[in-house]
C-alpha positions as CSV (number, residue, x, y, z in Angstrom):
1,X,0.0,0.0,0.0
2,X,1.2,3.5,-0.8
3,X,1.9,6.1,1.8
4,X,0.3,9.3,0.3
5,X,3.2,11.3,1.6
6,X,6.1,9.4,0.0
7,X,7.9,10.5,-3.1
8,X,6.6,8.9,-6.2
9,X,7.8,8.3,-9.8
10,X,5.5,8.3,-12.7
11,X,5.7,7.1,-16.3
12,X,3.0,8.4,-18.7
13,X,2.9,6.9,-22.2
14,X,1.5,8.4,-25.3
15,X,1.3,6.8,-28.8
16,X,0.6,9.2,-31.7
17,X,-1.6,8.1,-34.6
18,X,0.3,7.8,-37.8
19,X,0.8,11.2,-39.4
20,X,0.4,13.0,-36.1
21,X,3.8,12.4,-34.5
22,X,5.0,16.0,-34.8
23,X,1.8,17.5,-33.5
24,X,2.0,15.3,-30.4
25,X,5.7,16.0,-30.0
26,X,4.9,19.8,-29.9
27,X,2.0,19.4,-27.5
28,X,4.0,17.3,-25.1
29,X,7.1,19.6,-25.4
30,X,5.0,22.6,-24.5
31,X,3.9,21.2,-21.1
32,X,7.4,20.3,-19.9
33,X,8.5,23.7,-18.6
34,X,5.2,24.5,-16.9
35,X,5.1,21.0,-15.3
36,X,8.6,21.4,-14.0
37,X,7.6,24.7,-12.3
38,X,4.7,23.1,-10.5
39,X,4.8,22.7,-6.7
40,X,6.1,19.2,-5.8
41,X,7.6,18.4,-9.2
42,X,11.2,17.2,-8.6
43,X,11.9,15.9,-12.1
44,X,10.1,15.9,-15.5
45,X,11.6,14.4,-18.6
46,X,10.0,14.0,-22.1
47,X,11.2,10.9,-23.9
48,X,10.7,9.5,-27.4
49,X,11.4,5.8,-28.3
50,X,14.3,5.8,-30.7
51,X,13.0,2.7,-32.5
52,X,9.4,3.8,-32.6
53,X,9.0,7.6,-33.4
54,X,5.7,8.8,-32.2
55,X,5.9,6.7,-29.0
56,X,6.4,9.2,-26.2
57,X,6.8,8.9,-22.4
58,X,7.2,11.3,-19.6
59,X,9.3,10.3,-16.6
60,X,8.3,12.3,-13.6
61,X,9.2,12.4,-9.9
62,X,6.8,14.1,-7.4
63,X,7.4,14.9,-3.8
64,X,4.0,13.4,-2.9
65,X,0.9,11.9,-4.6
66,X,-1.1,15.1,-3.9
67,X,1.2,17.1,-6.2
68,X,0.7,14.6,-9.0
69,X,-3.0,14.7,-8.5
70,X,-2.9,18.6,-8.6
71,X,-0.9,18.4,-11.8
72,X,-3.3,16.1,-13.5
73,X,-6.3,18.2,-12.4
74,X,-4.7,21.4,-13.5
75,X,-5.7,23.3,-16.5
76,X,-2.4,22.9,-18.3
77,X,-2.3,19.1,-18.2
78,X,-6.1,18.8,-18.9
79,X,-5.9,21.2,-21.9
80,X,-2.9,19.4,-23.4
81,X,-4.5,16.0,-23.0
82,X,-7.7,17.2,-24.6
83,X,-5.8,18.7,-27.5
84,X,-3.7,15.6,-28.0
85,X,-6.5,13.0,-27.5
86,X,-7.9,12.9,-31.0
87,X,-4.4,12.4,-32.4
88,X,-3.5,9.5,-30.0
89,X,-3.7,5.9,-31.0
90,X,-4.9,5.0,-27.5
91,X,-5.6,6.6,-24.1
92,X,-2.6,7.8,-22.1
93,X,-1.2,5.1,-19.9
94,X,-0.2,6.4,-16.5
95,X,1.8,4.2,-14.1
96,X,2.7,5.4,-10.6
97,X,5.7,3.8,-8.8
98,X,7.2,4.0,-5.4
99,X,10.9,3.4,-4.8
100,X,11.7,0.1,-3.1
101,X,15.5,0.3,-3.1
Protein backbone atom coordinates (compact mmCIF):
# COMPACT_ATOMS: atom_id res chain seq x y z
CA UNK A 1 0.00 0.00 0.00
CA UNK A 2 1.20 3.51 -0.83
CA UNK A 3 1.89 6.14 1.77
CA UNK A 4 0.30 9.29 0.30
CA UNK A 5 3.22 11.35 1.63
CA UNK A 6 6.06 9.39 0.04
CA UNK A 7 7.93 10.45 -3.07
CA UNK A 8 6.59 8.86 -6.24
CA UNK A 9 7.84 8.27 -9.76
CA UNK A 10 5.50 8.32 -12.74
CA UNK A 11 5.66 7.14 -16.32
CA UNK A 12 3.01 8.43 -18.70
CA UNK A 13 2.89 6.87 -22.17
CA UNK A 14 1.48 8.45 -25.33
CA UNK A 15 1.29 6.80 -28.78
CA UNK A 16 0.63 9.16 -31.68
CA UNK A 17 -1.58 8.09 -34.57
CA UNK A 18 0.34 7.75 -37.83
CA UNK A 19 0.84 11.16 -39.36
CA UNK A 20 0.38 13.01 -36.06
CA UNK A 21 3.79 12.38 -34.51
CA UNK A 22 5.04 15.97 -34.85
CA UNK A 23 1.83 17.48 -33.48
CA UNK A 24 1.98 15.28 -30.39
CA UNK A 25 5.69 16.02 -29.99
CA UNK A 26 4.92 19.76 -29.94
CA UNK A 27 1.99 19.44 -27.50
CA UNK A 28 4.05 17.35 -25.08
CA UNK A 29 7.08 19.61 -25.41
CA UNK A 30 4.96 22.65 -24.52
CA UNK A 31 3.92 21.22 -21.14
CA UNK A 32 7.41 20.30 -19.91
CA UNK A 33 8.51 23.71 -18.58
CA UNK A 34 5.19 24.52 -16.86
CA UNK A 35 5.10 21.04 -15.31
CA UNK A 36 8.64 21.40 -13.99
CA UNK A 37 7.61 24.67 -12.33
CA UNK A 38 4.66 23.15 -10.47
CA UNK A 39 4.82 22.65 -6.70
CA UNK A 40 6.14 19.22 -5.78
CA UNK A 41 7.63 18.43 -9.20
CA UNK A 42 11.18 17.23 -8.65
CA UNK A 43 11.88 15.89 -12.14
CA UNK A 44 10.05 15.90 -15.46
CA UNK A 45 11.56 14.43 -18.64
CA UNK A 46 9.96 13.99 -22.06
CA UNK A 47 11.23 10.93 -23.93
CA UNK A 48 10.67 9.46 -27.40
CA UNK A 49 11.35 5.85 -28.33
CA UNK A 50 14.32 5.80 -30.73
CA UNK A 51 13.00 2.72 -32.53
CA UNK A 52 9.35 3.84 -32.62
CA UNK A 53 9.03 7.55 -33.45
CA UNK A 54 5.70 8.83 -32.18
CA UNK A 55 5.89 6.70 -29.03
CA UNK A 56 6.43 9.15 -26.17
CA UNK A 57 6.81 8.86 -22.42
CA UNK A 58 7.25 11.27 -19.60
CA UNK A 59 9.31 10.27 -16.62
CA UNK A 60 8.34 12.29 -13.58
CA UNK A 61 9.19 12.45 -9.90
CA UNK A 62 6.82 14.12 -7.45
CA UNK A 63 7.38 14.87 -3.76
CA UNK A 64 3.98 13.38 -2.86
CA UNK A 65 0.92 11.92 -4.56
CA UNK A 66 -1.08 15.10 -3.89
CA UNK A 67 1.24 17.07 -6.19
CA UNK A 68 0.74 14.61 -9.05
CA UNK A 69 -3.02 14.75 -8.50
CA UNK A 70 -2.94 18.56 -8.61
CA UNK A 71 -0.86 18.41 -11.81
CA UNK A 72 -3.32 16.07 -13.51
CA UNK A 73 -6.30 18.17 -12.40
CA UNK A 74 -4.65 21.42 -13.48
CA UNK A 75 -5.74 23.34 -16.54
CA UNK A 76 -2.40 22.91 -18.33
CA UNK A 77 -2.35 19.12 -18.23
CA UNK A 78 -6.08 18.82 -18.91
CA UNK A 79 -5.90 21.19 -21.90
CA UNK A 80 -2.86 19.44 -23.39
CA UNK A 81 -4.47 16.01 -23.04
CA UNK A 82 -7.73 17.23 -24.57
CA UNK A 83 -5.82 18.72 -27.51
CA UNK A 84 -3.75 15.56 -28.00
CA UNK A 85 -6.48 12.96 -27.46
CA UNK A 86 -7.88 12.92 -31.04
CA UNK A 87 -4.35 12.36 -32.38
CA UNK A 88 -3.46 9.53 -30.00
CA UNK A 89 -3.68 5.89 -30.99
CA UNK A 90 -4.91 5.00 -27.48
CA UNK A 91 -5.59 6.64 -24.14
CA UNK A 92 -2.63 7.83 -22.13
CA UNK A 93 -1.24 5.10 -19.88
CA UNK A 94 -0.20 6.38 -16.47
CA UNK A 95 1.80 4.22 -14.06
CA UNK A 96 2.71 5.41 -10.57
CA UNK A 97 5.70 3.82 -8.81
CA UNK A 98 7.16 3.96 -5.36
CA UNK A 99 10.86 3.43 -4.76
CA UNK A 100 11.66 0.12 -3.13
CA UNK A 101 15.46 0.27 -3.07
